[in-house]
PyMOL Python script that loads the backbone (N, CA, C, O; Angstrom):
from pymol import cmd

cmd.read_pdbstr("""\
ATOM      1  N   UNK A   1      88.566 128.391  90.696  1.00  0.00           N
ATOM      2  CA  UNK A   1      88.930 127.053  91.120  1.00  0.00           C
ATOM      3  C   UNK A   1      88.964 127.025  92.645  1.00  0.00           C
ATOM      4  O   UNK A   1      89.458 127.952  93.286  1.00  0.00           O
ATOM      5  N   UNK A   2      88.442 125.971  93.199  1.00  0.00           N
ATOM      6  CA  UNK A   2      88.452 125.824  94.643  1.00  0.00           C
ATOM      7  C   UNK A   2      89.867 125.609  95.147  1.00  0.00           C
ATOM      8  O   UNK A   2      90.726 125.109  94.422  1.00  0.00           O
ATOM      9  N   UNK A   3      90.100 125.986  96.382  1.00  0.00           N
ATOM     10  CA  UNK A   3      91.433 125.818  96.971  1.00  0.00           C
ATOM     11  C   UNK A   3      91.847 124.349  96.965  1.00  0.00           C
ATOM     12  O   UNK A   3      93.007 124.031  96.707  1.00  0.00           O
ATOM     13  N   UNK A   4      90.906 123.459  97.247  1.00  0.00           N
ATOM     14  CA  UNK A   4      91.214 122.029  97.257  1.00  0.00           C
ATOM     15  C   UNK A   4      91.663 121.568  95.872  1.00  0.00           C
ATOM     16  O   UNK A   4      92.650 120.842  95.747  1.00  0.00           O
ATOM     17  N   UNK A   5      90.940 121.988  94.830  1.00  0.00           N
ATOM     18  CA  UNK A   5      91.313 121.601  93.472  1.00  0.00           C
ATOM     19  C   UNK A   5      92.667 122.185  93.101  1.00  0.00           C
ATOM     20  O   UNK A   5      93.480 121.522  92.457  1.00  0.00           O
ATOM     21  N   UNK A   6      92.906 123.414  93.504  1.00  0.00           N
ATOM     22  CA  UNK A   6      94.191 124.048  93.229  1.00  0.00           C
ATOM     23  C   UNK A   6      95.322 123.275  93.876  1.00  0.00           C
ATOM     24  O   UNK A   6      96.365 123.067  93.256  1.00  0.00           O
ATOM     25  N   UNK A   7      95.130 122.844  95.121  1.00  0.00           N
ATOM     26  CA  UNK A   7      96.152 122.062  95.818  1.00  0.00           C
ATOM     27  C   UNK A   7      96.389 120.737  95.108  1.00  0.00           C
ATOM     28  O   UNK A   7      97.534 120.324  94.927  1.00  0.00           O
ATOM     29  N   UNK A   8      95.314 120.071  94.706  1.00  0.00           N
ATOM     30  CA  UNK A   8      95.449 118.765  94.071  1.00  0.00           C
ATOM     31  C   UNK A   8      96.119 118.855  92.707  1.00  0.00           C
ATOM     32  O   UNK A   8      96.769 117.902  92.278  1.00  0.00           O
ATOM     33  N   UNK A   9      95.971 119.977  92.024  1.00  0.00           N
ATOM     34  CA  UNK A   9      96.574 120.131  90.704  1.00  0.00           C
ATOM     35  C   UNK A   9      98.016 120.594  90.768  1.00  0.00           C
ATOM     36  O   UNK A   9      98.736 120.515  89.772  1.00  0.00           O
ATOM     37  N   UNK A  10      98.446 121.075  91.918  1.00  0.00           N
ATOM     38  CA  UNK A  10      99.795 121.593  92.062  1.00  0.00           C
ATOM     39  C   UNK A  10     100.803 120.455  92.010  1.00  0.00           C
ATOM     40  O   UNK A  10     100.585 119.390  92.588  1.00  0.00           O
ATOM     41  N   UNK A  11     101.904 120.690  91.314  1.00  0.00           N
ATOM     42  CA  UNK A  11     102.960 119.684  91.208  1.00  0.00           C
ATOM     43  C   UNK A  11     104.218 120.231  91.853  1.00  0.00           C
ATOM     44  O   UNK A  11     104.327 121.433  92.091  1.00  0.00           O
ATOM     45  N   UNK A  12     105.166 119.353  92.135  1.00  0.00           N
ATOM     46  CA  UNK A  12     106.416 119.773  92.768  1.00  0.00           C
ATOM     47  C   UNK A  12     107.274 120.641  91.862  1.00  0.00           C
ATOM     48  O   UNK A  12     108.031 121.479  92.352  1.00  0.00           O
ATOM     49  N   UNK A  13     107.172 120.460  90.573  1.00  0.00           N
ATOM     50  CA  UNK A  13     108.075 121.134  89.647  1.00  0.00           C
ATOM     51  C   UNK A  13     107.328 122.190  88.842  1.00  0.00           C
ATOM     52  O   UNK A  13     106.731 121.881  87.811  1.00  0.00           O
ATOM     53  N   UNK A  14     107.358 123.413  89.301  1.00  0.00           N
ATOM     54  CA  UNK A  14     106.810 124.558  88.575  1.00  0.00           C
ATOM     55  C   UNK A  14     105.347 124.386  88.165  1.00  0.00           C
ATOM     56  O   UNK A  14     104.937 124.863  87.107  1.00  0.00           O
ATOM     57  N   UNK A  15     104.574 123.717  88.987  1.00  0.00           N
ATOM     58  CA  UNK A  15     103.154 123.494  88.711  1.00  0.00           C
ATOM     59  C   UNK A  15     102.918 122.850  87.347  1.00  0.00           C
ATOM     60  O   UNK A  15     101.863 123.044  86.743  1.00  0.00           O
ATOM     61  N   UNK A  16     103.885 122.094  86.866  1.00  0.00           N
ATOM     62  CA  UNK A  16     103.786 121.440  85.570  1.00  0.00           C
ATOM     63  C   UNK A  16     103.351 119.997  85.780  1.00  0.00           C
ATOM     64  O   UNK A  16     104.085 119.192  86.353  1.00  0.00           O
ATOM     65  N   UNK A  17     102.152 119.681  85.311  1.00  0.00           N
ATOM     66  CA  UNK A  17     101.660 118.320  85.459  1.00  0.00           C
ATOM     67  C   UNK A  17     102.053 117.549  84.211  1.00  0.00           C
ATOM     68  O   UNK A  17     101.517 117.774  83.126  1.00  0.00           O
ATOM     69  N   UNK A  18     102.982 116.653  84.384  1.00  0.00           N
ATOM     70  CA  UNK A  18     103.429 115.808  83.284  1.00  0.00           C
ATOM     71  C   UNK A  18     103.214 114.356  83.670  1.00  0.00           C
ATOM     72  O   UNK A  18     102.967 114.032  84.832  1.00  0.00           O
ATOM     73  N   UNK A  19     103.312 113.501  82.684  1.00  0.00           N
ATOM     74  CA  UNK A  19     103.144 112.073  82.946  1.00  0.00           C
ATOM     75  C   UNK A  19     104.194 111.577  83.935  1.00  0.00           C
ATOM     76  O   UNK A  19     103.892 110.774  84.817  1.00  0.00           O
ATOM     77  N   UNK A  20     105.419 112.055  83.786  1.00  0.00           N
ATOM     78  CA  UNK A  20     106.506 111.631  84.677  1.00  0.00           C
ATOM     79  C   UNK A  20     106.254 112.096  86.106  1.00  0.00           C
ATOM     80  O   UNK A  20     106.430 111.321  87.046  1.00  0.00           O
ATOM     81  N   UNK A  21     105.844 113.353  86.281  1.00  0.00           N
ATOM     82  CA  UNK A  21     105.600 113.844  87.642  1.00  0.00           C
ATOM     83  C   UNK A  21     104.422 113.114  88.281  1.00  0.00           C
ATOM     84  O   UNK A  21     104.433 112.848  89.483  1.00  0.00           O
ATOM     85  N   UNK A  22     103.407 112.792  87.482  1.00  0.00           N
ATOM     86  CA  UNK A  22     102.273 112.039  88.023  1.00  0.00           C
ATOM     87  C   UNK A  22     102.689 110.631  88.430  1.00  0.00           C
ATOM     88  O   UNK A  22     102.249 110.126  89.463  1.00  0.00           O
ATOM     89  N   UNK A  23     103.536 109.996  87.623  1.00  0.00           N
ATOM     90  CA  UNK A  23     104.017 108.654  87.968  1.00  0.00           C
ATOM     91  C   UNK A  23     104.833 108.676  89.255  1.00  0.00           C
ATOM     92  O   UNK A  23     104.739 107.759  90.071  1.00  0.00           O
ATOM     93  N   UNK A  24     105.634 109.727  89.434  1.00  0.00           N
ATOM     94  CA  UNK A  24     106.417 109.864  90.667  1.00  0.00           C
ATOM     95  C   UNK A  24     105.501 110.034  91.874  1.00  0.00           C
ATOM     96  O   UNK A  24     105.722 109.429  92.923  1.00  0.00           O
ATOM     97  N   UNK A  25     104.473 110.865  91.716  1.00  0.00           N
ATOM     98  CA  UNK A  25     103.542 111.097  92.813  1.00  0.00           C
ATOM     99  C   UNK A  25     102.738 109.838  93.126  1.00  0.00           C
ATOM    100  O   UNK A  25     102.488 109.538  94.294  1.00  0.00           O
ATOM    101  N   UNK A  26     102.333 109.104  92.098  1.00  0.00           N
ATOM    102  CA  UNK A  26     101.600 107.856  92.306  1.00  0.00           C
ATOM    103  C   UNK A  26     102.462 106.877  93.094  1.00  0.00           C
ATOM    104  O   UNK A  26     101.988 106.249  94.040  1.00  0.00           O
ATOM    105  N   UNK A  27     103.721 106.749  92.707  1.00  0.00           N
ATOM    106  CA  UNK A  27     104.638 105.851  93.423  1.00  0.00           C
ATOM    107  C   UNK A  27     104.812 106.302  94.876  1.00  0.00           C
ATOM    108  O   UNK A  27     104.841 105.479  95.791  1.00  0.00           O
ATOM    109  N   UNK A  28     104.925 107.613  95.075  1.00  0.00           N
ATOM    110  CA  UNK A  28     105.085 108.158  96.428  1.00  0.00           C
ATOM    111  C   UNK A  28     103.881 107.815  97.303  1.00  0.00           C
ATOM    112  O   UNK A  28     104.046 107.338  98.426  1.00  0.00           O
ATOM    113  N   UNK A  29     102.672 108.054  96.795  1.00  0.00           N
ATOM    114  CA  UNK A  29     101.467 107.799  97.584  1.00  0.00           C
ATOM    115  C   UNK A  29     101.262 106.302  97.818  1.00  0.00           C
ATOM    116  O   UNK A  29     100.785 105.906  98.882  1.00  0.00           O
ATOM    117  N   UNK A  30     101.618 105.466  96.839  1.00  0.00           N
ATOM    118  CA  UNK A  30     101.524 104.022  97.040  1.00  0.00           C
ATOM    119  C   UNK A  30     102.483 103.571  98.137  1.00  0.00           C
ATOM    120  O   UNK A  30     102.138 102.724  98.962  1.00  0.00           O
ATOM    121  N   UNK A  31     103.689 104.139  98.146  1.00  0.00           N
ATOM    122  CA  UNK A  31     104.666 103.810  99.187  1.00  0.00           C
ATOM    123  C   UNK A  31     104.153 104.240 100.555  1.00  0.00           C
ATOM    124  O   UNK A  31     104.255 103.488 101.525  1.00  0.00           O
ATOM    125  N   UNK A  32     103.604 105.444 100.634  1.00  0.00           N
ATOM    126  CA  UNK A  32     103.064 105.934 101.904  1.00  0.00           C
ATOM    127  C   UNK A  32     101.946 105.024 102.418  1.00  0.00           C
ATOM    128  O   UNK A  32     101.891 104.707 103.606  1.00  0.00           O
ATOM    129  N   UNK A  33     101.056 104.609 101.513  1.00  0.00           N
ATOM    130  CA  UNK A  33      99.968 103.724 101.921  1.00  0.00           C
ATOM    131  C   UNK A  33     100.501 102.376 102.396  1.00  0.00           C
ATOM    132  O   UNK A  33      99.978 101.803 103.352  1.00  0.00           O
ATOM    133  N   UNK A  34     101.526 101.875 101.741  1.00  0.00           N
ATOM    134  CA  UNK A  34     102.132 100.606 102.147  1.00  0.00           C
ATOM    135  C   UNK A  34     102.769 100.737 103.523  1.00  0.00           C
ATOM    136  O   UNK A  34     102.657  99.832 104.350  1.00  0.00           O
ATOM    137  N   UNK A  35     103.436 101.859 103.769  1.00  0.00           N
ATOM    138  CA  UNK A  35     104.120 102.073 105.045  1.00  0.00           C
ATOM    139  C   UNK A  35     103.157 102.271 106.214  1.00  0.00           C
ATOM    140  O   UNK A  35     103.510 101.995 107.361  1.00  0.00           O
ATOM    141  N   UNK A  36     101.958 102.741 105.933  1.00  0.00           N
ATOM    142  CA  UNK A  36     100.973 102.956 106.993  1.00  0.00           C
ATOM    143  C   UNK A  36     100.590 101.628 107.638  1.00  0.00           C
ATOM    144  O   UNK A  36     100.415 101.546 108.853  1.00  0.00           O
ATOM    145  N   UNK A  37     100.465 100.610 106.828  1.00  0.00           N
ATOM    146  CA  UNK A  37     100.125  99.300 107.371  1.00  0.00           C
ATOM    147  C   UNK A  37      98.660  99.184 107.719  1.00  0.00           C
ATOM    148  O   UNK A  37      97.809  99.848 107.127  1.00  0.00           O
ATOM    149  N   UNK A  38      98.379  98.338 108.681  1.00  0.00           N
ATOM    150  CA  UNK A  38      96.997  98.020 109.036  1.00  0.00           C
ATOM    151  C   UNK A  38      96.556  98.623 110.363  1.00  0.00           C
ATOM    152  O   UNK A  38      95.534  98.208 110.909  1.00  0.00           O
ATOM    153  N   UNK A  39      97.291  99.581 110.892  1.00  0.00           N
ATOM    154  CA  UNK A  39      96.871 100.231 112.136  1.00  0.00           C
ATOM    155  C   UNK A  39      95.511 100.889 111.929  1.00  0.00           C
ATOM    156  O   UNK A  39      95.117 101.170 110.797  1.00  0.00           O
ATOM    157  N   UNK A  40      94.803 101.129 113.016  1.00  0.00           N
ATOM    158  CA  UNK A  40      93.453 101.666 112.850  1.00  0.00           C
ATOM    159  C   UNK A  40      93.111 102.791 113.817  1.00  0.00           C
ATOM    160  O   UNK A  40      91.937 102.980 114.136  1.00  0.00           O
ATOM    161  N   UNK A  41      94.096 103.542 114.293  1.00  0.00           N
ATOM    162  CA  UNK A  41      93.730 104.690 115.122  1.00  0.00           C
ATOM    163  C   UNK A  41      93.274 105.834 114.213  1.00  0.00           C
ATOM    164  O   UNK A  41      93.430 105.756 112.994  1.00  0.00           O
ATOM    165  N   UNK A  42      92.724 106.872 114.789  1.00  0.00           N
ATOM    166  CA  UNK A  42      92.109 107.938 113.989  1.00  0.00           C
ATOM    167  C   UNK A  42      93.117 108.673 113.109  1.00  0.00           C
ATOM    168  O   UNK A  42      92.803 109.019 111.970  1.00  0.00           O
ATOM    169  N   UNK A  43      94.317 108.914 113.618  1.00  0.00           N
ATOM    170  CA  UNK A  43      95.338 109.611 112.825  1.00  0.00           C
ATOM    171  C   UNK A  43      95.725 108.786 111.603  1.00  0.00           C
ATOM    172  O   UNK A  43      95.830 109.314 110.496  1.00  0.00           O
ATOM    173  N   UNK A  44      95.935 107.504 111.808  1.00  0.00           N
ATOM    174  CA  UNK A  44      96.312 106.612 110.708  1.00  0.00           C
ATOM    175  C   UNK A  44      95.179 106.508 109.692  1.00  0.00           C
ATOM    176  O   UNK A  44      95.424 106.524 108.486  1.00  0.00           O
ATOM    177  N   UNK A  45      93.958 106.404 110.167  1.00  0.00           N
ATOM    178  CA  UNK A  45      92.817 106.339 109.252  1.00  0.00           C
ATOM    179  C   UNK A  45      92.694 107.611 108.426  1.00  0.00           C
ATOM    180  O   UNK A  45      92.374 107.557 107.239  1.00  0.00           O
ATOM    181  N   UNK A  46      92.947 108.752 109.051  1.00  0.00           N
ATOM    182  CA  UNK A  46      92.902 110.023 108.327  1.00  0.00           C
ATOM    183  C   UNK A  46      93.982 110.073 107.257  1.00  0.00           C
ATOM    184  O   UNK A  46      93.714 110.462 106.120  1.00  0.00           O
ATOM    185  N   UNK A  47      95.193 109.686 107.611  1.00  0.00           N
ATOM    186  CA  UNK A  47      96.290 109.698 106.635  1.00  0.00           C
ATOM    187  C   UNK A  47      96.024 108.702 105.508  1.00  0.00           C
ATOM    188  O   UNK A  47      96.313 108.987 104.346  1.00  0.00           O
ATOM    189  N   UNK A  48      95.483 107.549 105.844  1.00  0.00           N
ATOM    190  CA  UNK A  48      95.144 106.561 104.815  1.00  0.00           C
ATOM    191  C   UNK A  48      94.125 107.153 103.844  1.00  0.00           C
ATOM    192  O   UNK A  48      94.243 106.978 102.631  1.00  0.00           O
ATOM    193  N   UNK A  49      93.130 107.850 104.378  1.00  0.00           N
ATOM    194  CA  UNK A  49      92.112 108.477 103.528  1.00  0.00           C
ATOM    195  C   UNK A  49      92.732 109.553 102.633  1.00  0.00           C
ATOM    196  O   UNK A  49      92.429 109.622 101.442  1.00  0.00           O
ATOM    197  N   UNK A  50      93.593 110.383 103.203  1.00  0.00           N
ATOM    198  CA  UNK A  50      94.237 111.459 102.436  1.00  0.00           C
ATOM    199  C   UNK A  50      95.080 110.872 101.310  1.00  0.00           C
ATOM    200  O   UNK A  50      94.948 111.284 100.157  1.00  0.00           O
ATOM    201  N   UNK A  51      95.941 109.917 101.633  1.00  0.00           N
ATOM    202  CA  UNK A  51      96.801 109.324 100.605  1.00  0.00           C
ATOM    203  C   UNK A  51      95.987 108.583  99.552  1.00  0.00           C
ATOM    204  O   UNK A  51      96.327 108.634  98.370  1.00  0.00           O
ATOM    205  N   UNK A  52      94.928 107.902  99.953  1.00  0.00           N
ATOM    206  CA  UNK A  52      94.082 107.191  98.987  1.00  0.00           C
ATOM    207  C   UNK A  52      93.394 108.167  98.044  1.00  0.00           C
ATOM    208  O   UNK A  52      93.318 107.928  96.839  1.00  0.00           O
ATOM    209  N   UNK A  53      92.896 109.264  98.596  1.00  0.00           N
ATOM    210  CA  UNK A  53      92.228 110.277  97.782  1.00  0.00           C
ATOM    211  C   UNK A  53      93.198 110.904  96.790  1.00  0.00           C
ATOM    212  O   UNK A  53      92.878 111.047  95.610  1.00  0.00           O
ATOM    213  N   UNK A  54      94.379 111.277  97.265  1.00  0.00           N
ATOM    214  CA  UNK A  54      95.377 111.869  96.379  1.00  0.00           C
ATOM    215  C   UNK A  54      95.843 110.868  95.324  1.00  0.00           C
ATOM    216  O   UNK A  54      96.053 111.242  94.170  1.00  0.00           O
ATOM    217  N   UNK A  55      96.003 109.619  95.702  1.00  0.00           N
ATOM    218  CA  UNK A  55      96.410 108.583  94.760  1.00  0.00           C
ATOM    219  C   UNK A  55      95.356 108.410  93.673  1.00  0.00           C
ATOM    220  O   UNK A  55      95.694 108.353  92.490  1.00  0.00           O
ATOM    221  N   UNK A  56      94.096 108.328  94.053  1.00  0.00           N
ATOM    222  CA  UNK A  56      93.016 108.193  93.069  1.00  0.00           C
ATOM    223  C   UNK A  56      92.975 109.395  92.131  1.00  0.00           C
ATOM    224  O   UNK A  56      92.770 109.242  90.927  1.00  0.00           O
ATOM    225  N   UNK A  57      93.169 110.581  92.680  1.00  0.00           N
ATOM    226  CA  UNK A  57      93.154 111.794  91.865  1.00  0.00           C
ATOM    227  C   UNK A  57      94.296 111.786  90.853  1.00  0.00           C
ATOM    228  O   UNK A  57      94.093 112.116  89.684  1.00  0.00           O
ATOM    229  N   UNK A  58      95.488 111.413  91.296  1.00  0.00           N
ATOM    230  CA  UNK A  58      96.644 111.375  90.387  1.00  0.00           C
ATOM    231  C   UNK A  58      96.448 110.337  89.288  1.00  0.00           C
ATOM    232  O   UNK A  58      96.823 110.566  88.139  1.00  0.00           O
ATOM    233  N   UNK A  59      95.861 109.194  89.641  1.00  0.00           N
ATOM    234  CA  UNK A  59      95.598 108.158  88.635  1.00  0.00           C
ATOM    235  C   UNK A  59      94.584 108.650  87.605  1.00  0.00           C
ATOM    236  O   UNK A  59      94.731 108.375  86.414  1.00  0.00           O
ATOM    237  N   UNK A  60      93.558 109.376  88.052  1.00  0.00           N
ATOM    238  CA  UNK A  60      92.575 109.943  87.127  1.00  0.00           C
ATOM    239  C   UNK A  60      93.229 110.949  86.189  1.00  0.00           C
ATOM    240  O   UNK A  60      92.971 110.940  84.986  1.00  0.00           O
ATOM    241  N   UNK A  61      94.078 111.818  86.740  1.00  0.00           N
ATOM    242  CA  UNK A  61      94.781 112.790  85.903  1.00  0.00           C
ATOM    243  C   UNK A  61      95.672 112.094  84.884  1.00  0.00           C
ATOM    244  O   UNK A  61      95.727 112.508  83.726  1.00  0.00           O
ATOM    245  N   UNK A  62      96.363 111.053  85.298  1.00  0.00           N
ATOM    246  CA  UNK A  62      97.239 110.314  84.397  1.00  0.00           C
ATOM    247  C   UNK A  62      96.434 109.688  83.263  1.00  0.00           C
ATOM    248  O   UNK A  62      96.857 109.726  82.108  1.00  0.00           O
ATOM    249  N   UNK A  63      95.283 109.117  83.584  1.00  0.00           N
ATOM    250  CA  UNK A  63      94.428 108.538  82.536  1.00  0.00           C
ATOM    251  C   UNK A  63      93.996 109.606  81.538  1.00  0.00           C
ATOM    252  O   UNK A  63      93.980 109.360  80.332  1.00  0.00           O
ATOM    253  N   UNK A  64      93.646 110.785  82.034  1.00  0.00           N
ATOM    254  CA  UNK A  64      93.218 111.870  81.143  1.00  0.00           C
ATOM    255  C   UNK A  64      94.354 112.332  80.245  1.00  0.00           C
ATOM    256  O   UNK A  64      94.137 112.617  79.067  1.00  0.00           O
ATOM    257  N   UNK A  65      95.557 112.408  80.786  1.00  0.00           N
ATOM    258  CA  UNK A  65      96.717 112.829  79.996  1.00  0.00           C
ATOM    259  C   UNK A  65      97.039 111.798  78.925  1.00  0.00           C
ATOM    260  O   UNK A  65      97.408 112.159  77.807  1.00  0.00           O
ATOM    261  N   UNK A  66      96.904 110.519  79.254  1.00  0.00           N
ATOM    262  CA  UNK A  66      97.274 109.453  78.332  1.00  0.00           C
ATOM    263  C   UNK A  66      96.245 109.233  77.231  1.00  0.00           C
ATOM    264  O   UNK A  66      96.529 108.529  76.261  1.00  0.00           O
ATOM    265  N   UNK A  67      95.071 109.812  77.357  1.00  0.00           N
ATOM    266  CA  UNK A  67      94.036 109.631  76.318  1.00  0.00           C
ATOM    267  C   UNK A  67      94.296 110.486  75.120  1.00  0.00           C
ATOM    268  O   UNK A  67      93.526 110.454  74.161  1.00  0.00           O
TER     269      UNK A  67
END
""", "prot")
cmd.dss("prot")
cmd.show_as("cartoon", "prot")
cmd.util.cbc("prot")
cmd.orient("prot")
């Protein structure tokens, strides 16, 4: 497994990916994206990209778990 995939699959609680932990992470990333606002400097754009990517990944994992 690539290091990036390993990082994305890691959860806060004993590396256990559950529906509840994914929902918490989704809420966290949505809050972070909301707090970033509409600024457009390079640091903000990078953070927006990171949070958006992680949010999309968590949503995909949640869909797979719920199927």
